Structure formats: structure tokens, C-alpha cells
C-alpha positions as CSV (number, residue, x, y, z in Angstrom):
1,M,-13.9,0.9,53.9
2,T,-15.7,-2.1,56.1
3,G,-15.3,-5.2,56.4
4,A,-12.2,-7.1,57.1
5,L,-9.2,-6.2,55.5
6,P,-7.5,-8.5,52.8
7,R,-3.7,-9.8,53.9
8,R,-2.3,-8.9,50.4
9,R,-3.9,-4.8,51.3
10,L,-2.2,-4.9,55.1
11,L,1.1,-6.2,53.6
12,G,1.3,-3.8,51.2
13,Y,0.7,-0.7,54.0
14,G,3.1,-2.6,56.4
15,V,6.0,-3.2,54.1
16,G,6.6,1.2,54.2
17,S,7.9,0.5,57.7
18,I,10.4,-1.7,56.5
19,G,12.0,1.5,54.8
20,T,11.0,3.9,57.9
21,G,12.4,1.3,60.5
22,V,15.6,1.3,58.3
23,F,16.0,5.1,58.9
24,S,14.7,5.2,61.9
25,S,17.3,2.6,63.6
26,V,20.9,3.3,61.2
27,P,21.8,6.5,61.8
28,G,20.9,6.3,65.4
29,L,23.2,3.2,65.8
30,L,25.8,4.0,63.5
31,L,26.3,7.5,62.3
32,L,27.4,9.0,65.6
33,Y,30.1,6.2,65.9
34,Y,31.3,6.5,62.6
35,L,32.1,10.4,63.3
36,T,33.8,9.9,65.9
37,D,35.6,6.7,66.1
38,V,35.9,6.6,62.3
39,L,36.3,10.1,60.9
40,G,37.7,11.6,64.2
41,V,34.7,14.1,64.7
42,S,34.8,15.2,68.8
43,A,31.9,13.9,70.8
44,A,30.0,17.1,71.4
45,I,30.5,18.4,67.4
46,A,28.9,15.2,66.1
47,G,26.4,15.3,68.7
48,A,25.6,18.4,67.5
49,V,25.4,17.2,63.6
50,L,22.8,14.5,64.6
51,V,20.8,16.8,66.5
52,L,20.4,20.2,64.5
53,P,19.3,18.8,61.2
54,K,16.5,17.3,63.6
55,A,15.4,20.5,64.7
56,W,14.7,21.5,61.5
57,D,12.7,18.7,60.6
58,V,10.9,18.7,64.0
59,L,9.9,22.1,62.7
60,L,9.0,20.5,58.8
61,N,7.0,17.5,59.4
62,P,3.8,19.9,60.8
63,I,4.0,21.8,57.7
64,V,4.2,18.3,55.6
65,G,1.0,17.2,57.7
66,A,-1.3,20.3,56.7
67,A,0.0,20.0,53.4
68,S,-0.7,15.8,52.7
69,D,-3.9,16.8,54.2
70,R,-4.8,19.7,51.5
71,E,-3.4,17.3,49.0
72,A,-5.7,14.6,50.2
73,V,-8.6,17.2,50.1
74,R,-7.6,17.9,46.3
75,T,-6.9,14.6,45.1
76,G,-8.1,11.7,48.0
77,R,-5.1,10.5,48.4
78,R,-1.6,11.3,49.7
79,T,0.4,9.1,47.2
80,R,2.5,11.9,45.7
81,F,4.0,13.0,49.0
82,L,4.9,9.3,49.9
83,L,6.7,8.7,46.1
84,L,8.7,12.0,46.8
85,G,9.6,10.5,50.4
86,A,10.4,6.9,48.5
87,L,12.5,8.0,45.7
88,T,14.8,10.8,47.2
89,L,15.4,9.3,50.3
90,P,17.7,6.2,49.6
91,L,20.1,8.4,47.6
92,L,20.6,11.1,50.5
93,F,21.2,8.1,52.9
94,A,23.9,6.7,51.0
95,A,25.4,10.1,50.3
96,M,25.2,10.4,54.4
97,F,27.9,7.4,54.8
98,A,29.9,8.7,51.8
99,V,32.1,11.2,53.0
100,P,34.4,12.6,50.1
101,V,37.3,13.7,52.0
102,D,39.3,12.8,54.9
103,S,38.8,15.9,57.4
104,P,36.9,16.0,60.7
105,G,35.6,19.2,59.9
106,F,34.4,18.5,56.4
107,A,33.5,15.5,57.3
108,A,30.8,17.0,60.2
109,G,29.1,19.9,57.6
110,W,28.9,16.7,54.9
111,A,27.0,14.5,57.0
112,G,25.4,17.6,59.1
113,V,23.9,19.1,55.4
114,M,23.0,15.1,54.2
115,F,21.7,14.2,57.2
116,L,19.2,17.2,57.0
117,L,17.9,16.6,53.5
118,A,17.7,13.1,54.4
119,A,15.2,14.0,57.0
120,S,13.3,16.1,54.6
121,A,12.8,13.3,52.4
122,F,12.0,11.0,55.3
123,A,9.4,13.7,56.4
124,C,7.6,13.5,53.0
125,F,7.2,10.0,53.2
126,Q,6.9,9.0,57.1
127,V,4.0,12.1,58.0
128,P,1.5,11.0,55.4
129,Y,2.2,7.2,56.1
130,V,1.4,7.6,59.6
131,A,-1.6,8.7,59.0
132,L,-3.0,6.2,56.9
133,P,-4.5,3.8,59.4
134,A,-6.7,6.5,60.5
135,E,-7.9,6.3,56.8
136,I,-7.3,2.8,56.3
137,S,-10.6,1.3,57.6
138,G,-13.5,2.8,59.5
139,E,-13.7,-0.3,62.0
140,P,-11.5,-0.2,65.3
141,S,-10.5,-4.0,65.0
142,E,-9.0,-3.4,61.3
143,R,-7.1,-0.1,62.1
144,G,-5.5,-2.3,65.3
145,R,-4.9,-5.3,62.5
146,A,-3.2,-2.6,60.1
147,M,-0.9,-1.7,62.4
148,A,0.2,-5.1,64.3
149,W,1.3,-5.4,60.5
150,R,3.1,-2.2,60.5
151,V,4.9,-3.1,63.8
152,V,6.3,-6.6,62.7
153,C,7.6,-5.0,58.9
154,L,9.3,-2.2,60.9
155,T,10.7,-4.7,63.4
156,V,12.1,-6.6,60.2
157,G,13.6,-3.2,59.0
158,I,15.0,-2.6,62.4
159,L,16.5,-6.0,62.3
160,V,17.4,-6.1,58.9
161,A,19.0,-2.9,59.2
162,G,20.7,-3.5,62.8
163,G,21.6,-7.0,62.0
164,L,23.0,-6.1,58.2
165,A,24.3,-2.5,58.6
166,P,27.4,-3.4,61.1
167,V,28.3,-6.8,59.3
168,L,28.6,-4.6,55.8
169,T,30.5,-2.4,56.9
170,G,33.0,-4.6,58.3
171,A,32.9,-7.1,55.2
172,A,34.3,-4.3,53.8
173,G,37.2,-3.0,56.4
174,G,35.1,-1.1,58.7
175,G,36.3,2.3,57.3
176,R,35.1,4.6,55.3
177,A,34.6,2.7,52.8
178,G,32.8,0.2,54.5
179,Y,30.2,2.7,55.9
180,A,29.9,3.8,52.1
181,L,29.3,0.3,50.9
182,M,26.7,0.0,54.0
183,G,25.0,3.2,52.9
184,G,24.5,1.7,49.2
185,V,23.2,-1.4,49.9
186,I,20.7,-0.5,52.8
187,G,19.5,2.4,50.8
188,L,18.6,0.2,48.5
189,V,16.8,-2.1,50.7
190,M,14.9,1.3,52.0
191,G,14.0,2.5,48.7
192,A,12.4,-0.7,47.2
193,A,10.5,-0.9,50.5
194,M,9.0,2.2,50.4
195,V,8.4,2.5,46.8
196,A,6.2,-0.6,47.1
197,S,4.2,0.4,50.1
198,T,3.2,3.7,48.1
199,L,2.2,1.7,45.1
200,A,0.0,-0.8,47.2
201,T,-1.7,2.0,49.1
202,R,-2.8,3.6,46.5
203,W,-6.5,2.0,47.1
204,I,-6.5,3.9,50.2
205,P,-9.5,7.2,49.8
206,S,-8.4,10.0,52.0
207,R,-11.2,12.4,53.7
208,P,-9.6,14.9,55.9
209,G,-12.5,16.9,55.9
210,P,-15.2,19.2,54.2
211,H,-12.4,21.4,53.0
212,P,-8.3,21.9,53.5
213,L,-6.8,23.9,56.6
214,G,-4.1,25.4,56.7
215,L,-1.4,24.8,59.4
216,V,-2.0,27.4,62.0
217,A,-5.8,26.2,61.7
218,A,-5.3,22.6,61.8
219,L,-2.7,23.3,64.7
220,R,-5.8,25.7,66.8
221,T,-7.9,23.4,66.1
222,A,-5.5,20.1,66.7
223,R,-4.6,21.7,70.1
224,G,-8.1,20.9,72.2
225,N,-7.1,16.7,71.7
226,R,-5.5,16.0,75.2
227,P,-5.7,12.6,75.3
228,F,-3.5,12.7,71.7
229,F,-1.0,15.1,73.8
230,L,-0.3,13.0,76.6
231,L,0.1,9.9,75.1
232,L,2.4,11.4,72.4
233,G,4.5,12.9,75.7
234,A,4.6,9.0,76.9
235,H,6.1,7.8,73.6
236,V,8.1,10.2,72.8
237,G,10.1,9.8,76.8
238,N,10.0,6.0,75.3
239,T,11.3,7.0,71.7
240,L,14.1,9.0,73.7
241,A,14.8,6.2,76.4
242,V,14.9,3.9,72.7
243,A,17.3,6.1,70.7
244,I,19.6,6.9,73.5
245,M,20.4,2.8,73.8
246,L,20.7,3.0,70.4
247,A,23.4,5.6,70.0
248,G,25.1,3.4,73.1
249,A,25.2,-0.2,71.6
250,P,28.3,0.6,69.8
251,Y,30.2,2.1,72.6
252,V,29.3,-1.0,74.9
253,A,30.4,-3.6,72.2
254,A,33.5,-1.8,71.5
255,Y,34.5,-0.1,75.1
256,R,32.8,-2.6,77.4
257,L,32.4,-6.3,75.6
258,D,36.0,-5.4,74.0
259,D,34.4,-6.7,70.4
260,Y,32.5,-4.0,68.0
261,G,31.0,-6.9,66.3
262,L,28.8,-7.4,69.2
263,T,26.8,-4.7,68.2
264,S,24.7,-7.0,65.5
265,A,24.6,-9.4,67.9
266,M,22.7,-7.0,70.6
267,F,20.9,-5.5,68.0
268,V,19.6,-9.0,66.6
269,C,18.9,-9.7,70.4
270,M,17.1,-7.1,71.5
271,V,14.8,-7.0,67.7
272,A,14.1,-10.7,67.2
273,P,12.3,-11.4,70.0
274,S,10.2,-8.1,69.4
275,A,9.0,-9.4,66.0
276,F,7.5,-12.5,67.9
277,A,6.2,-10.9,70.8
278,V,3.9,-8.7,68.8
279,P,0.6,-11.2,68.6
280,L,1.3,-11.7,72.3
281,W,1.0,-8.1,73.2
282,R,-1.9,-8.2,71.2
283,W,-3.7,-10.9,72.7
284,L,-2.7,-9.0,76.2
285,A,-3.9,-6.0,75.2
286,R,-7.6,-7.1,74.2
287,R,-7.2,-8.9,77.4
288,Y,-6.5,-6.9,79.6
289,G,-6.1,-3.2,77.9
290,E,-4.0,-1.4,75.7
291,V,-2.9,0.9,78.2
292,G,-2.1,-1.6,81.4
293,C,-0.4,-3.3,79.2
294,Y,1.2,-0.4,77.4
295,A,2.2,0.7,81.8
296,A,3.5,-2.9,82.6
297,A,5.9,-2.8,79.8
298,Q,7.7,0.1,80.4
299,V,8.1,-0.7,84.2
300,V,9.5,-4.0,82.6
301,F,11.6,-1.8,79.8
302,A,12.9,0.5,82.7
303,A,14.1,-2.7,85.1
304,T,15.8,-4.7,82.2
305,G,17.6,-1.0,81.7
306,A,18.7,-0.5,85.4
307,A,19.8,-4.3,85.7
308,A,22.0,-4.2,82.6
309,Y,24.5,-1.8,84.6
310,P,25.7,-4.5,86.7
311,L,26.5,-6.9,84.1
312,I,27.6,-4.8,81.3
313,T,31.0,-6.4,80.6
314,S,29.5,-10.1,80.5
315,T,28.3,-10.5,77.1
316,A,26.0,-13.4,78.0
317,G,24.2,-11.2,80.3
318,V,24.2,-7.7,78.3
319,L,23.0,-10.5,75.2
320,A,20.1,-11.9,77.5
321,L,18.7,-8.8,78.4
322,S,18.8,-7.6,75.2
323,A,16.1,-10.5,74.2
324,L,14.1,-8.9,77.3
325,V,14.1,-5.4,76.1
326,G,13.1,-6.6,72.9
327,V,9.7,-8.1,74.5
328,C,9.5,-4.9,75.8
329,Y,10.1,-2.6,72.8
330,A,7.6,-4.8,71.0
331,A,4.8,-3.4,73.2
332,V,6.5,0.3,73.4
333,Q,5.6,0.4,69.8
334,L,2.7,-1.5,69.0
335,L,0.4,0.0,71.3
336,P,1.2,4.0,71.0
337,L,0.9,3.3,67.2
338,S,-2.8,1.3,68.1
339,L,-3.9,4.1,70.4
340,M,-3.3,6.7,68.6
341,P,-5.8,6.6,65.7
342,E,-8.5,6.2,67.8
343,T,-7.4,9.8,69.6
344,V,-7.7,10.8,65.7
345,H,-10.9,9.1,65.5
346,A,-12.5,10.6,68.8
347,D,-11.2,14.0,68.1
348,A,-13.5,13.9,64.9
349,G,-16.2,14.2,66.6
350,R,-15.3,17.2,68.6
351,T,-13.8,18.9,65.1
352,G,-16.0,17.8,62.2
353,H,-12.6,17.4,60.6
354,A,-10.1,14.1,60.6
355,Q,-7.5,15.6,59.9
356,S,-5.0,12.6,60.3
357,G,-1.8,14.9,58.5
358,A,-2.3,17.4,61.1
359,F,-2.1,15.1,64.0
360,T,0.4,12.3,62.5
361,G,2.6,15.5,61.4
362,L,2.7,16.4,65.5
363,W,3.5,12.4,66.2
364,T,6.2,12.6,63.7
365,A,7.6,15.4,64.8
366,A,7.8,15.0,68.2
367,E,9.0,11.1,67.6
368,T,11.8,12.4,65.2
369,G,12.7,15.0,67.4
370,A,13.2,12.2,70.4
371,L,15.4,10.0,67.8
372,A,17.8,12.6,67.0
373,L,18.0,14.0,70.6
374,G,18.8,10.4,71.7
375,P,22.1,10.0,70.1
376,G,23.1,14.0,70.8
377,V,22.4,13.3,74.7
378,F,24.6,9.9,74.2
379,A,26.9,12.6,72.9
380,L,26.6,14.8,75.9
381,I,27.3,12.1,78.4
382,L,30.2,11.1,76.6
383,A,31.8,14.8,76.4
384,A,30.6,15.4,79.7
385,S,33.0,11.9,81.2
386,S,35.2,12.9,79.1
387,F,35.6,10.3,76.4
388,Q,38.2,10.4,73.8
389,S,37.4,10.4,69.9
390,S,39.4,8.8,67.6
391,D,39.8,7.5,63.9
392,L,39.8,3.9,63.3
393,D,43.4,3.4,62.6
394,T,44.4,5.4,66.5
395,P,42.3,3.4,68.6
396,V,42.3,5.1,72.4
397,V,42.4,3.5,75.6
398,Q,39.3,5.4,77.4
399,P,39.6,6.7,80.9
400,E,37.1,4.7,83.8
401,S,34.8,8.1,83.5
402,A,34.3,7.5,80.0
403,L,33.5,4.0,80.4
404,K,31.5,4.6,83.5
405,G,29.1,7.4,81.4
406,L,28.7,5.1,78.4
407,T,27.7,2.4,80.6
408,A,25.3,4.7,82.7
409,G,24.0,6.5,79.1
410,F,23.1,3.0,77.7
411,T,21.5,1.4,81.3
412,L,20.5,4.3,83.7
413,V,19.3,7.2,81.3
414,P,16.7,5.3,79.4
415,A,15.6,3.4,82.7
416,A,14.6,6.5,84.0
417,L,13.1,8.5,81.0
418,L,10.7,5.4,80.4
419,L,9.4,5.7,84.6
420,L,8.9,9.3,83.9
421,S,6.5,8.2,80.8
422,V,4.2,6.3,83.0
423,P,2.5,9.0,84.9
424,L,1.5,10.7,81.5
425,L,0.2,7.0,80.0
426,L,-2.0,7.1,83.0
427,A,-3.2,10.6,82.7
428,Y,-4.6,9.6,79.0
429,R,-6.4,7.1,80.5
430,R,-8.7,9.4,82.0
431,Q,-8.8,12.4,79.7
432,A,-9.2,9.2,76.9
433,A,-12.6,8.3,79.0
434,V,-13.8,11.9,78.9
435,H,-12.9,12.2,74.7
436,R,-15.1,9.2,73.9
437,P,-16.2,9.0,70.2
438,I,-19.8,11.0,69.7
439,E,-22.2,9.0,68.0
440,G,-23.1,10.2,64.2
441,T,-19.6,11.2,63.6
442,P,-20.5,12.9,60.0
443,E,-19.4,10.7,57.3
444,H,-16.4,13.1,56.2
445,A,-15.0,12.6,59.4
446,V,-14.3,8.9,59.4
């Protein structure tokens, strides 16, 4: 499709990110704390519960991507995969926070199984959903508009989830009943957004290529796209940094600021500015270049995280720095997602296959792995610093080593990861100059 996309179609696509934002943020924000400080699961076991199901999901995403491309060749749409994920994920999400037996061992097993199934359902929606921007228009500017709407909706979803989920949990007493209520309500919000987007994007035509490729052939064809993998590497580093901070927020609120209720305030202070920062970053990217703005945002993000270390016991300081983090967070969400569809289009001229599903399968697999690894890394930091798990009725006083460990995990570790991502981004810029789209790309490739 060429020409300007109507706003209703941009909104119809973007609203799905409210649902994906919920699932990307709530387990990372609350599941680790739910296991260690409500159900009494040890930090090491809780970390494994969060990481191991996602290891399966990392394997599943490329499979779903290739299957989505084959579905698109047969039907011209990716709707059935989207609908499968949209209908099943909310139920599994609610079950994840509704452990029926008060036993740490059972809780760990139940949460792990439900998380694995929920992550699988999420892959069925997320992988084809991320493939749609490369197919929504033949014009780069319109694909950029679609990604901007998606990031704004993603920010709204994360804001609703991160701000509302802890409030719902506290409203019902903060224990198992509170988390069960939160899971049900947030699950309904997530499902409504995803179903609405599925129905609203049925018009988008999918043309992956002249014939479907199997998984192995798709991956073999994709591996020559060096700009894509360099951009993915930078994005994974950023995503891992954010996931570690997300997992650490409830612990900072509870043990450094002495008020678990500040979890919502920290989250809102971070995410709310990012919604307003998206238009600013789009303007800056058009004027100064997407890669340069992306690198600048990474550096400022890292500096802000490091600056939070000495201010970690100051509520005002933490909330102010959270707001600055939010401005940078908008860039590290918007800019890689704007660049990624262009790497797919550029690669179409090289291969003759615009295999959006294969690339987004790899993208979401790596992103999902980073989101899952974040809480796992933070759990390892807690375990290494002698953090003491407890249930809600028997709180414990944490040793000084645990307080220092969770502070460093929330501030210095994410800062280091953000800085390590900058060289990959600069290498991407060099490679992207070589892999520009070829004039006369076959019609089926775009």
C-alpha cells in the first residue's frame, strides 16, 4: 500500500502493543517479587522459574516466524496466529498469578509451567504482529509513522500495567489474593487490546515471497543480513538493561525507599515521560539521524542509571532520575523498531524474499530472551549478595550486602550493558551503508 495511512488504521495496529506492553512488563516487574516475598521461594529458584520457560520461548519464536510466513503465503494474512495468541494469553497470564496451593515448591512449579505456556501464546501473537510494519506500507515514512503509533501504545500499555498492577495487588491485601485479582483484571485489559488489533489489521496484505520457506531455509537466507544482526545485538543489550531495572524496582522501593507502594510511582515516573518523548525523538531522528539519536539516548540512559546509585535512598532523587530514564527509554524503544523494518526491506533486494516473519521471529526470540534473562540476572545478584527470601507475613531485615547488591543491580549493571551496546550500533551504521535497498526490488519482496 502507498500513500498516507489513515489514523484509524495506525491506531488499529498500534493498540495491540497495549497488550504486548502489559505482558512484557508485568512478569518482569512483579513475578520475581511475588515468588520471593509473597510465596517464600528462594531467589535462585525463582530466577530459574523466570528464565527456563523463556529458553523454550527463544526456540519457539523463529519457528512461529517461519510458520507465519508460510501462513501468509497461503492466505495473504497473518490473522490466525494473531487471534490464537490474543485469545489464550490472557487466561494463562491470570493463571500465572493464581497459585492455588500455599507451598513454595508447588508455587515455583505452577508459576514456571504457566509462564512457559503464556510465553508460547505470546509468541503466537507477538511474532506476526512485529512482522506487520514491514508490510503495512511500501513507503518508509509511513512505516515510521506506524512504529511511532506502536511505541506510544506500547508505552500506554506499560504505563497501565506498571501503574495499575501494583495498586490492584495492594487493594486486595497484597498477598496471594491480591496478585490473583491483579492477574485477572490485567489479563482482561491485555486480551481486549490484542483482539481489537487482530481484527483491525486484517486489511494488511502479507507477501513474504513467491513460495514459503521452511525454517532452516529461512534462517539460512536471513543470516547474510549483517545490519539486522548488529542492530539486534544493540537492542538486546538495551532490553536486558531495562529488564534488570524492571525486576529491581520493587526491591528498591521496599528495601531502599522503605515503601513497596512506591513501585507504582517509580514506574509511572519512568513510563509517562516516554509517551510524550516519542514525538520529540521522531523530530530529532529526522533532523540528526536515527542512529546518532539512538546512540546518544543509550549514553544518557547509562549515565542516568549510574547517577542513581548514590541517590538510591532519596525518594525525590530516584523519582526524578526515573523520569529522565523514561525520556531515554522512548528512544531505545522507538528507534530500533523503526530501523528494523528497513533492514528487512534492504535484505529483500539481496534475497528476493521479504521474509518478515523469519526476521521478526529472530528479533522477538532475542528480545524475549533478554526480557526473561533480566529477572534471572537480578535474582543471581540477590543470591550472590545473600538476599533473604520471606513470605508476606514474616518479613526479614536484609543484610548490608544484599542492600548493596540490589542497588548495584538496579543502577550500575544496566548502565554497563547500555554502554556495551553502543559499539554494536555504530557497526550497524557502517554495515547499513553497504546493504542499502537495491533499485528494482521485485514486487513480491515489498
